[in-house]
C-alpha positions, -999 to 999 in steps of 0.1 A, spaced: -427 -12 -584 -429 2 -545 -418 30 -534 -395 11 -510 -381 -6 -534 -371 28 -551 -355 43 -514 -336 7 -514 -325 15 -550 -314 52 -542 -298 37 -506 -275 9 -525 -268 36 -553 -254 61 -526 -234 33 -510 -232 0 -516 -199 -10 -536 -193 -16 -576 -195 -56 -576 -226 -50 -547 -242 -29 -573 -241 -52 -601 -249 -81 -580 -281 -62 -573 -283 -49 -613 -279 -86 -628 -301 -104 -602 -275 -123 -586 -288 -113 -555 -321 -93 -542 -326 -52 -539 -333 -64 -510 -300 -79 -497 -277 -56 -515 -297 -25 -494 -293 -45 -461 -253 -53 -475 -253 -18 -483 -255 -9 -444 -221 -19 -433 -189 -11 -441 -171 -18 -479 -152 -45 -462 -180 -62 -449 -199 -63 -478 -174 -75 -496 -166 -103 -476 -206 -111 -474 -206 -110 -511 -172 -137 -513 -197 -156 -498 -227 -162 -510 -205 -167 -545 -187 -197 -526 -218 -206 -510 -233 -208 -541 -208 -226 -560 -203 -252 -537 -243 -259 -538 -240 -260 -582 -212 -285 -574 -232 -308 -551 -260 -308 -570 -239 -317 -597 -219 -345 -582 -256 -361 -570 -268 -360 -602 -236 -376 -619 -234 -405 -588 -270 -410 -594 -269 -410 -633 -240 -439 -631 -254 -455 -596 -272 -481 -605 -268 -496 -643 -290 -512 -649 -283 -554 -645 -293 -585 -666 -319 -593 -642 -333 -564 -635 -358 -551 -664 -359 -513 -676 -394 -499 -674 -406 -474 -699 -421 -443 -692 -454 -450 -706 -454 -490 -684 -450 -469 -654 -476 -450 -659 -499 -477 -667 -485 -495 -637 -495 -461 -618 -530 -455 -634 -537 -494 -628 -535 -494 -592 -567 -479 -582 -589 -511 -599 -557 -540 -592 -554 -535 -554 -577 -511 -544 -571 -520 -503 -535 -511 -513 -542 -473 -535 -546 -454 -501 -503 -464 -496 -497 -447 -522 -513 -412 -525 -479 -392 -508 -452 -406 -532 -423 -386 -525 -411 -370 -554 -372 -359 -553 -360 -334 -581 -324 -336 -595 -305 -310 -610 -287 -332 -633 -275 -341 -668 -303 -359 -695 -339 -373 -694 -340 -401 -669 -367 -412 -635 -353 -430 -609 -372 -450 -586 -371 -473 -561 -373 -508 -568 -396 -512 -535 -420 -487 -554 -419 -503 -588 -429 -541 -566 -454 -528 -546 -465 -512 -579 -463 -544 -596 -494 -567 -598 -486 -604 -582 -498 -639 -602 -529 -642 -579 -524 -678 -564 -553 -702 -564 -560 -720 -536 -575 -756 -539 
C-alpha cells in the first residue's frame, strides 16, 4: 500500500457518496477512480456510477449474445468434418514437416477469446484447409 493510496482512501471516506465507497470497497471500481469521482458533486458521483454499471452490463450482455450466436452459428453439416482437438494439434505440429515453405504463414495466427458457455474452439474453414496436407499429384 502506498502513501498515495492511503491519502486517496481517506479522501474517499470523507467525500464520496455511500454507493461509490461500497463500489471501491468491493473492487467494482478502483481506488483511483473512486478518488477522482469523490472530488465531484454527489449527483455527478451517482451519474458516473450509474453509467459505469450500464456500460458494463451492456458489454456483458453483448459478450453473452456473441458467444451464444457463435455456438449456434455454424453447426456441423453432414458434409463437414468435426475435428477433434488432438487431430487439430497434430495438424499444427506436422505443418513444418509437411509444408515447410508455408509454415511462416502461420507464425501469427490471430486468436481471440470469447466469453461464453461450454468448451469450444472456433477455427475458420480457411485455416483448416490451409493446415490440411493436400494429396500429392504424380506428374508423368
